[in-house]
C-alpha positions as CSV (number, residue, x, y, z in Angstrom):
1,M,37.9,1.6,3.2
2,L,35.8,-1.2,2.3
3,E,35.6,-3.7,5.4
4,Q,33.8,-7.2,5.6
5,G,30.6,-7.2,7.4
6,K,30.4,-3.3,7.4
7,I,28.9,-0.5,4.6
8,Y,31.1,2.5,4.2
9,L,29.3,5.7,4.2
10,G,31.7,8.2,4.3
11,T,35.0,9.9,6.0
12,S,34.5,12.0,8.9
13,R,36.4,15.4,9.3
14,K,38.2,17.2,12.1
15,P,37.2,20.8,13.0
16,D,40.2,21.7,10.9
17,D,38.7,20.1,7.8
18,S,41.4,17.3,7.6
19,I,40.5,13.5,7.5
20,N,39.2,11.9,10.5
21,K,38.3,8.4,9.9
22,P,36.0,6.1,7.6
23,E,32.3,5.9,9.2
24,Y,30.6,2.6,8.7
25,L,27.2,1.0,9.2
26,D,28.0,-2.5,11.1
27,L,25.8,-5.0,9.3
28,K,25.4,-6.8,12.6
29,Y,23.1,-3.5,13.8
30,G,21.4,-3.0,10.5
31,N,18.0,-4.5,11.4
32,R,18.2,-1.7,14.6
33,H,16.3,1.0,12.2
34,G,17.7,4.0,10.7
35,L,16.6,7.8,9.9
36,V,17.4,9.8,6.9
37,T,16.5,13.6,7.1
38,G,17.6,16.8,5.4
39,A,16.1,19.5,3.4
40,T,15.4,19.1,-0.3
41,G,18.6,19.3,-2.4
42,T,20.9,18.4,0.5
43,G,21.9,14.5,-0.8
44,K,19.3,12.5,0.9
45,T,18.7,10.3,-2.3
46,V,22.4,9.7,-2.9
47,T,22.7,8.8,0.6
48,L,19.9,6.0,0.2
49,Q,21.5,5.1,-3.0
50,V,24.9,4.5,-1.3
51,M,23.3,2.6,1.5
52,A,21.3,0.4,-0.8
53,E,24.3,-0.4,-2.7
54,G,26.4,-1.5,0.4
55,F,23.4,-3.6,1.5
56,S,23.0,-5.1,-1.8
57,N,26.9,-6.0,-2.1
58,A,26.6,-7.8,1.2
59,G,23.8,-10.1,0.3
60,V,20.9,-8.2,1.8
61,P,17.6,-7.8,-0.6
62,V,16.5,-4.0,-0.3
63,F,13.2,-2.6,-1.1
64,C,12.9,1.2,-1.6
65,A,10.5,3.9,-3.3
66,D,11.6,6.1,-6.2
67,I,9.8,9.3,-5.5
68,K,11.4,11.4,-8.6
69,G,12.7,8.5,-10.8
70,D,16.5,9.3,-10.1
71,L,16.9,6.1,-7.9
72,S,16.4,3.9,-11.1
73,G,20.0,4.6,-12.1
74,I,21.4,2.2,-9.5
75,A,20.6,-0.5,-11.9
76,A,23.1,1.1,-14.5
77,I,27.1,1.1,-14.1
78,G,28.3,4.3,-12.9
79,E,29.9,6.9,-15.1
80,F,33.1,8.8,-14.4
81,K,32.2,12.7,-13.5
82,D,34.7,15.2,-11.8
83,F,32.8,16.0,-8.7
84,L,32.4,12.1,-7.9
85,D,36.2,11.8,-8.8
86,K,36.9,14.9,-6.4
87,R,34.8,13.6,-3.7
88,A,36.6,10.3,-3.6
89,K,40.1,11.7,-3.6
90,D,38.8,14.5,-0.7
91,I,37.9,11.5,1.4
92,G,40.6,9.1,0.6
93,F,38.4,6.6,-0.8
94,T,41.2,4.7,-3.0
95,D,39.1,1.6,-3.8
96,Y,36.2,3.6,-5.5
97,D,35.0,1.9,-8.6
98,F,32.0,1.6,-10.8
99,Q,29.4,-1.1,-10.7
100,E,25.7,-2.0,-11.7
101,F,23.3,-3.6,-9.3
102,P,20.7,-6.0,-9.4
103,V,17.2,-4.4,-9.7
104,I,13.8,-5.5,-9.9
105,F,11.4,-2.3,-10.8
106,W,7.6,-2.5,-9.4
107,D,4.8,-0.1,-10.2
108,L,1.4,-0.1,-8.9
109,Y,-0.1,0.7,-12.3
110,G,2.4,-1.4,-14.5
111,E,3.7,1.4,-16.5
112,K,7.5,1.4,-15.3
113,G,7.8,-2.0,-13.2
114,H,6.0,-5.3,-12.8
115,R,2.5,-4.7,-11.4
116,V,1.9,-4.8,-7.5
117,R,-1.2,-5.9,-6.2
118,T,-3.0,-7.1,-2.8
119,T,-6.4,-7.9,-2.0
120,L,-8.9,-5.8,0.3
121,T,-8.9,-9.2,2.8
122,E,-5.0,-9.0,2.9
123,M,-5.4,-5.1,3.5
124,G,-7.6,-5.2,6.4
125,P,-10.4,-3.2,7.7
126,L,-7.7,-0.7,9.7
127,L,-5.5,0.5,6.6
128,L,-8.7,0.7,4.4
129,S,-10.4,2.9,6.6
130,R,-7.0,4.8,6.5
131,L,-7.1,5.0,2.9
132,I,-10.5,6.5,2.3
133,N,-10.1,8.4,5.8
134,A,-13.0,6.8,7.2
135,T,-14.9,8.4,10.4
136,D,-15.3,6.4,13.4
137,A,-19.1,5.5,12.3
138,Q,-17.5,4.5,8.4
139,E,-14.6,2.5,10.3
140,G,-17.4,0.6,12.5
141,V,-19.5,-0.2,9.1
142,I,-16.3,-1.5,7.4
143,N,-15.4,-3.6,10.5
144,I,-18.9,-5.4,10.3
145,A,-18.5,-5.7,6.4
146,F,-15.0,-7.7,6.9
147,K,-17.1,-9.9,9.5
148,I,-20.1,-10.6,7.6
149,A,-17.5,-11.4,4.5
150,D,-15.6,-13.8,6.9
151,E,-18.7,-15.3,8.4
152,G,-20.4,-15.8,4.8
153,G,-17.6,-17.3,3.0
154,L,-17.4,-14.2,0.5
155,P,-13.8,-13.3,-0.5
156,L,-12.9,-9.6,-0.7
157,L,-10.4,-9.3,-3.4
158,D,-11.3,-6.1,-5.5
159,L,-13.4,-3.0,-5.1
160,K,-16.5,-4.6,-6.9
161,D,-16.3,-7.2,-4.4
162,F,-16.6,-4.7,-1.6
163,Q,-19.0,-2.5,-3.3
164,A,-21.4,-5.3,-4.0
165,L,-21.0,-6.4,-0.3
166,L,-22.2,-3.0,0.7
167,N,-25.1,-2.6,-1.2
168,Y,-26.1,-6.0,0.3
169,M,-25.7,-5.0,3.7
170,G,-27.4,-1.7,2.9
171,E,-30.7,-3.5,1.4
172,N,-30.4,-5.7,4.7
173,A,-29.5,-3.0,7.1
174,S,-32.4,-4.1,9.7
175,E,-31.2,-7.7,9.8
176,F,-27.5,-6.8,10.3
177,S,-28.1,-4.3,12.8
178,N,-29.8,-6.7,15.0
179,K,-27.0,-9.0,14.8
180,F,-23.8,-6.6,14.7
181,G,-24.8,-3.6,15.8
182,F,-26.5,-0.4,14.0
183,I,-25.5,0.3,10.5
184,S,-26.4,3.5,9.1
185,K,-27.3,3.6,5.3
186,A,-25.8,7.0,5.3
187,S,-22.4,5.6,6.5
188,V,-22.6,2.8,4.0
189,G,-23.4,5.5,0.9
190,S,-20.4,7.3,2.1
191,I,-18.2,4.7,2.0
192,Q,-19.4,3.6,-1.4
193,R,-18.8,7.3,-2.5
194,E,-15.1,7.0,-1.1
195,L,-14.6,3.8,-2.8
196,L,-15.6,5.6,-6.2
197,I,-12.8,8.1,-5.5
198,L,-10.5,5.6,-4.9
199,E,-11.2,3.9,-8.4
200,Q,-10.8,7.3,-10.3
201,Q,-7.7,7.3,-8.8
202,G,-6.4,4.1,-10.1
203,A,-7.0,1.9,-7.0
204,T,-8.6,-1.0,-9.0
205,K,-5.2,-1.6,-10.5
206,F,-3.8,-2.1,-6.8
207,F,-6.8,-4.3,-5.4
208,S,-6.7,-7.5,-7.4
209,E,-4.9,-10.7,-8.1
210,P,-1.9,-12.1,-8.2
211,A,-0.9,-10.6,-5.0
212,L,2.8,-9.9,-4.3
213,K,4.4,-12.7,-2.6
214,I,6.8,-11.4,0.0
215,S,9.3,-13.6,-1.2
216,D,9.8,-11.8,-4.4
217,I,11.1,-8.7,-2.8
218,M,13.7,-10.9,-0.6
219,R,15.4,-12.3,-3.6
220,T,19.4,-12.8,-4.2
221,T,21.3,-13.3,-7.0
222,N,23.5,-16.5,-8.1
223,D,26.7,-14.4,-7.1
224,G,25.3,-13.7,-3.5
225,R,24.1,-9.9,-4.1
226,G,20.7,-9.1,-2.5
227,A,18.3,-7.7,-5.1
228,I,17.1,-4.2,-4.9
229,S,13.6,-3.6,-5.4
230,V,12.5,-0.1,-6.7
231,L,9.1,0.9,-6.6
232,A,8.5,3.6,-9.3
233,A,6.5,6.1,-7.1
234,D,6.6,9.3,-9.2
235,K,2.7,9.0,-10.4
236,L,2.0,7.3,-7.0
237,M,2.8,10.4,-5.2
238,M,-0.3,12.1,-7.0
239,N,-2.2,9.8,-4.3
240,P,-0.1,10.3,-1.4
241,R,-2.5,8.3,0.9
242,L,-2.5,5.4,-1.2
243,Y,1.3,5.5,-1.1
244,G,1.5,5.8,2.5
245,T,-1.1,3.2,3.1
246,F,0.8,0.7,0.4
247,L,4.2,0.8,2.2
248,L,2.6,0.5,5.7
249,W,0.5,-2.7,4.4
250,L,4.0,-3.8,3.0
251,L,5.8,-3.6,6.2
252,S,2.6,-5.3,8.0
253,E,2.8,-8.2,5.5
254,L,6.7,-8.4,6.4
255,F,5.8,-8.5,10.0
256,E,3.1,-11.1,9.9
257,E,4.6,-13.5,7.4
258,L,8.6,-13.8,8.4
259,P,9.8,-16.0,11.4
260,E,11.5,-14.9,14.2
261,V,15.2,-14.9,14.0
262,G,16.5,-12.9,16.7
263,D,20.1,-11.2,16.2
264,V,21.8,-12.1,12.9
265,D,24.9,-11.2,11.4
266,K,23.2,-9.1,8.5
267,P,19.5,-8.3,8.1
268,K,17.3,-10.5,5.7
269,L,15.6,-7.3,4.2
270,V,16.1,-3.6,4.5
271,F,13.0,-1.4,3.8
272,F,13.6,2.2,2.9
273,F,10.3,4.5,3.7
274,D,11.1,7.5,1.4
275,E,8.5,10.7,2.1
276,A,8.0,9.1,5.7
277,H,5.7,12.1,6.9
278,L,3.0,10.9,4.2
279,L,2.5,7.7,6.6
280,F,1.8,9.7,9.8
281,K,0.2,12.9,8.5
282,D,-3.2,13.1,10.2
283,A,-2.8,9.1,11.2
284,P,-5.0,8.4,13.7
285,R,-3.8,7.4,17.1
286,V,-4.3,3.7,16.6
287,L,-2.7,3.6,13.4
288,I,0.6,5.4,14.8
289,E,0.6,2.7,17.7
290,R,0.4,0.1,14.9
291,V,3.3,1.4,13.1
292,E,5.1,1.8,16.6
293,Q,4.7,-2.0,17.1
294,V,5.8,-3.2,13.8
295,V,9.0,-1.3,14.1
296,R,9.7,-2.3,17.6
297,L,9.1,-5.7,16.8
298,I,10.2,-6.4,13.4
299,R,13.9,-6.1,14.2
300,S,13.6,-9.6,15.7
301,K,12.9,-10.8,12.4
302,G,15.9,-9.7,10.5
303,V,14.3,-6.5,9.0
304,G,15.7,-3.1,9.0
305,V,13.4,-0.1,8.6
306,Y,15.1,3.3,7.4
307,F,12.6,6.3,7.4
308,V,13.8,9.0,4.9
309,T,12.2,12.3,5.4
310,Q,12.8,16.1,5.3
311,N,12.5,16.9,9.4
312,P,13.1,14.6,12.4
313,M,9.9,16.2,13.7
314,D,7.6,14.4,10.8
315,V,8.5,10.8,12.7
316,P,6.6,10.5,16.0
317,A,8.7,10.3,19.1
318,T,7.9,7.0,19.9
319,V,8.8,5.7,16.6
320,L,11.9,7.9,16.6
321,A,13.1,6.3,19.7
322,Q,13.5,2.9,17.8
323,L,15.9,4.3,15.0
324,G,19.5,3.7,16.2
325,N,21.2,4.6,12.6
326,R,21.2,8.2,11.7
327,V,22.1,10.3,8.6
328,Q,21.4,14.0,9.3
329,H,21.9,16.4,6.0
330,A,21.5,20.0,6.2
331,L,18.5,21.7,7.7
332,R,17.3,25.5,7.3
333,A,16.3,27.4,10.5
334,Y,14.5,30.6,9.2
335,T,11.5,30.3,11.2
336,P,10.9,29.3,14.9
337,L,9.3,26.1,13.7
338,E,12.6,25.1,11.5
339,Q,14.8,26.0,14.5
340,K,12.7,23.8,16.9
341,A,13.5,21.1,14.3
342,V,17.2,21.9,14.2
343,K,17.2,21.6,18.2
344,T,15.2,18.4,17.8
345,A,17.5,16.9,15.5
346,A,20.6,18.0,17.4
347,D,19.3,16.5,20.6
348,T,18.8,13.1,19.2
349,F,22.8,12.4,18.7
350,R,25.4,11.4,21.3
351,P,27.2,14.8,21.6
352,N,30.7,15.4,20.0
353,P,32.9,17.6,22.1
354,D,34.5,19.4,19.0
355,F,31.6,21.0,17.7
356,D,27.9,21.8,18.2
357,C,25.2,19.9,16.4
358,A,22.6,22.5,16.3
359,T,24.9,25.1,14.5
360,V,26.5,22.4,12.3
361,I,23.2,21.1,11.0
362,T,22.7,24.4,9.3
363,T,25.9,24.8,7.7
364,L,26.5,21.3,6.1
365,G,26.8,21.3,2.4
366,T,25.6,18.9,-0.1
367,G,26.5,15.8,0.1
368,E,27.7,16.1,3.9
369,A,25.9,15.2,6.8
370,L,26.2,14.2,10.5
371,V,26.4,10.4,11.1
372,S,25.8,8.5,14.0
373,T,25.6,4.5,14.0
374,I,25.0,1.8,16.3
375,E,28.2,0.0,17.5
376,A,29.6,-2.3,20.0
377,K,27.0,-3.3,22.5
378,G,24.4,-1.6,20.9
379,A,25.1,2.0,21.8
380,P,25.2,4.9,19.2
381,S,28.4,6.4,18.1
382,I,29.7,9.8,18.8
383,V,28.2,12.0,16.0
384,E,30.6,12.8,13.3
385,R,30.4,15.4,10.4
386,T,30.9,13.2,7.3
387,L,31.6,13.4,3.8
388,I,29.1,11.1,2.3
389,R,31.2,8.5,-0.3
390,P,30.0,8.7,-3.8
391,P,27.8,6.1,-5.5
392,S,29.2,3.2,-7.7
393,S,26.3,3.0,-9.8
394,R,24.8,5.7,-12.0
395,V,23.8,9.1,-10.5
396,G,20.5,10.0,-12.6
397,P,17.9,8.0,-14.0
398,L,17.4,5.3,-16.4
399,N,15.8,6.2,-20.1
400,D,12.9,4.1,-20.9
401,A,14.8,1.6,-23.3
402,E,17.1,0.8,-20.3
403,R,14.3,0.5,-18.0
404,K,12.6,-2.3,-20.2
405,Q,15.9,-4.0,-20.7
406,V,16.1,-4.8,-16.9
407,M,12.4,-5.7,-17.0
408,D,13.0,-8.2,-19.7
409,V,15.8,-10.2,-17.8
410,S,13.8,-9.7,-14.3
411,P,13.5,-12.8,-12.4
412,V,9.8,-12.1,-12.0
413,R,8.8,-11.5,-15.3
414,G,5.5,-13.0,-16.3
415,L,4.5,-13.6,-12.8
416,Y,2.3,-10.5,-12.3
417,D,1.9,-9.0,-15.7
418,E,-1.7,-10.2,-16.3
419,D,-4.6,-9.8,-13.9
420,F,-6.4,-13.1,-12.5
421,D,-10.1,-12.6,-11.7
422,R,-11.3,-15.7,-9.6
423,E,-14.9,-16.0,-8.0
424,S,-15.2,-13.9,-4.9
425,A,-17.8,-11.8,-3.2
426,F,-19.3,-10.0,-6.2
427,E,-19.8,-13.4,-8.3
428,I,-21.3,-15.2,-5.4
429,L,-24.1,-12.4,-4.1
430,T,-24.7,-11.9,-8.0
431,R,-25.5,-15.8,-8.4
432,K,-27.5,-15.9,-5.2
433,A,-29.6,-12.8,-6.3
434,E,-30.2,-14.8,-9.6
435,Q,-31.0,-17.8,-8.1
436,A,-33.6,-15.9,-5.7
437,V,-35.0,-14.2,-8.8
438,Q,-35.7,-17.8,-10.4
439,A,-37.2,-19.1,-7.2
440,Q,-39.6,-16.3,-6.9
441,Q,-40.5,-16.3,-10.7
442,Q,-41.5,-19.9,-9.9
443,A,-43.4,-19.4,-6.8
444,E,-45.5,-17.0,-8.9
445,Q,-46.0,-19.0,-11.6
446,Q,-47.6,-21.7,-9.2
447,A,-49.6,-19.3,-7.4
448,Q,-51.5,-18.0,-10.7
449,Q,-51.9,-21.5,-11.6
450,Q,-53.7,-22.4,-8.2
451,A,-55.5,-19.2,-8.5
452,Q,-57.2,-20.1,-11.9
453,P,-61.0,-21.3,-11.5
454,K,-62.0,-24.6,-12.3
455,T,-64.4,-25.3,-15.1
456,T,-67.0,-27.9,-15.7
457,G,-68.5,-29.6,-18.7
458,T,-72.0,-28.0,-18.6
459,I,-73.2,-24.3,-17.0
460,G,-75.6,-24.6,-14.3
461,G,-79.0,-22.6,-15.0
462,W,-82.4,-22.4,-13.7
463,T,-85.9,-24.1,-14.1
464,L,-89.5,-23.2,-14.1
465,P,-92.6,-25.5,-14.8
466,G,-93.4,-25.4,-18.6
467,F,-90.3,-23.5,-19.4
468,G,-87.3,-26.0,-19.3
469,T,-83.8,-25.9,-18.7
470,D,-81.9,-22.4,-19.3
471,D,-78.6,-23.7,-21.2
472,T,-77.4,-20.0,-22.4
473,P,-74.0,-19.9,-20.8
474,Q,-73.3,-17.0,-18.6
475,P,-70.5,-14.9,-19.3
476,Q,-67.5,-15.4,-17.4
477,Q,-66.7,-12.5,-15.0
478,Q,-62.9,-10.8,-16.1
479,Q,-60.5,-10.9,-13.2
480,Q,-60.1,-8.0,-11.2
481,K,-56.7,-6.3,-11.7
482,K,-54.5,-6.0,-8.6
483,S,-53.8,-2.4,-8.4
484,G,-52.4,-0.4,-5.6
485,Y,-49.0,-0.2,-3.8
486,Q,-47.2,-3.5,-3.4
487,R,-44.0,-3.8,-0.8
488,E,-40.6,-4.8,-2.4
489,T,-39.8,-8.2,-1.9
490,V,-36.5,-9.6,-0.5
491,V,-36.0,-11.1,-3.7
492,E,-36.5,-7.7,-5.5
493,A,-34.2,-6.0,-3.3
494,A,-31.4,-8.5,-4.1
495,M,-31.9,-7.8,-7.6
496,K,-31.6,-4.3,-7.3
497,S,-28.4,-4.8,-5.2
498,A,-26.8,-7.0,-7.9
499,A,-27.9,-4.7,-10.7
500,R,-26.3,-1.6,-8.8
501,A,-23.1,-3.6,-8.1
502,A,-22.9,-4.6,-11.5
503,A,-23.7,-1.2,-13.0
504,T,-20.7,0.3,-10.6
505,A,-18.2,-2.4,-12.2
506,I,-19.3,-1.3,-15.4
507,G,-19.2,2.2,-14.9
508,G,-15.8,2.0,-13.6
509,A,-14.6,0.9,-17.2
510,I,-15.7,4.2,-18.7
511,V,-14.5,6.4,-16.0
512,R,-11.0,8.2,-16.4
513,G,-9.1,8.6,-13.4
514,I,-7.3,11.9,-12.1
515,L,-4.1,10.2,-12.8
516,G,-4.8,9.9,-16.5
517,S,-5.4,6.3,-16.7
518,L,-8.3,4.1,-17.7
519,T,-9.9,2.2,-14.6
520,G,-11.6,-0.6,-16.4
521,R,-12.5,-4.0,-14.9
522,R,-10.2,-6.7,-14.7
523,R,-10.3,-9.6,-17.5
């Protein structure tokens, strides 16, 4: 069953339920992308686990998200279970054996894996706008902010940097509007409120340094196996927009950093995008176009992208057309919308004359799927009704002690565990404000000194014949106190801007996010 250059997925069956033939995913076409769909409880996670094991044994690094915690068991050797042994015998899998795999655990919150971070500069204005669900006007302000940061040499690393820049823009809105276009203070305020929500949801842990290096999710072991990077996403899923935006950022980074390699014997990396509907739900057209572009072009860089979701209709048709390797688990068809989804799924396969896809999809059992992969000359194979092979690693999650043991021997241990806060926009703008305050104070002192009246040794008086000189000193007039409204100076505005930015950063240290973790300033 196990062949060189291929991943064994399972064994297809004939209409009479007898064994038909093994079903493989050819590594040469592993970068032609794929789709794994099916209703909850039909076996999608086990299928993902089987595919990740196959790519790892072939020397291909894998990145995947662990939504429920079940996928963490891929780091432990499999255990004998009756249902696994029965499935192996049913499909004639005589080579079945147990195995553990090299795993690197990642976590945006640093609780169940190594910290994953990026900077706002690397995220860019498009994805940041998506993250806060910005309006067109707000997106325009965000683009202007990034432009000002680029021209002014203001690194945007974390949220306090962006808050400080927005304060600076708000206080100088008229000046920047003349140069870049109208900047509404209302839009600036709305963006600041959305950033506060991100802070409360723990995004301050994500936007910081050191940023994740792509090379650290593309590692291989000394024995030639690909490392499987598992992102702990059970807590992250409480903020689905952050989850979807993070994975899209990672996909974009792969696209931008990796060189062109053309057709290769096996992928350089396989990327599993679980709960893919979160990426496309309510996404603006420009974002969907970006995803379509990345998926279409990243194949030539040796990266295979596999979307995992419940319904094939969760993926836009333009993206769906790029996915060549498909595994369709059972779907339910109780409502007209569900019946439409079944028909859509059936129509995407190359038909098999032995059965009707639309009918079979609704009758598939757990761990059973319709499978069609890219074969010779890049054409999709005829769809086959397939029993998915049992995984070699553990089916089920690791406990905390086992997870810690894996992290203790991780090849990236110590690289991402501590925060690093270098000088960036917040520090630069704060220092400029302090310097302006000092300059203003010196100017006011000089002005006061120049305004003081000059005195002489004698005080002039008046004389009359026979009366002499009046030497009685005259009382000095007290200086009139300044009164009335004075306009706020630019320096005072800068001081207030810096104070508000500092207050925002300090306030973040005592705000408990809705995810239950303290989101303080980085050290």
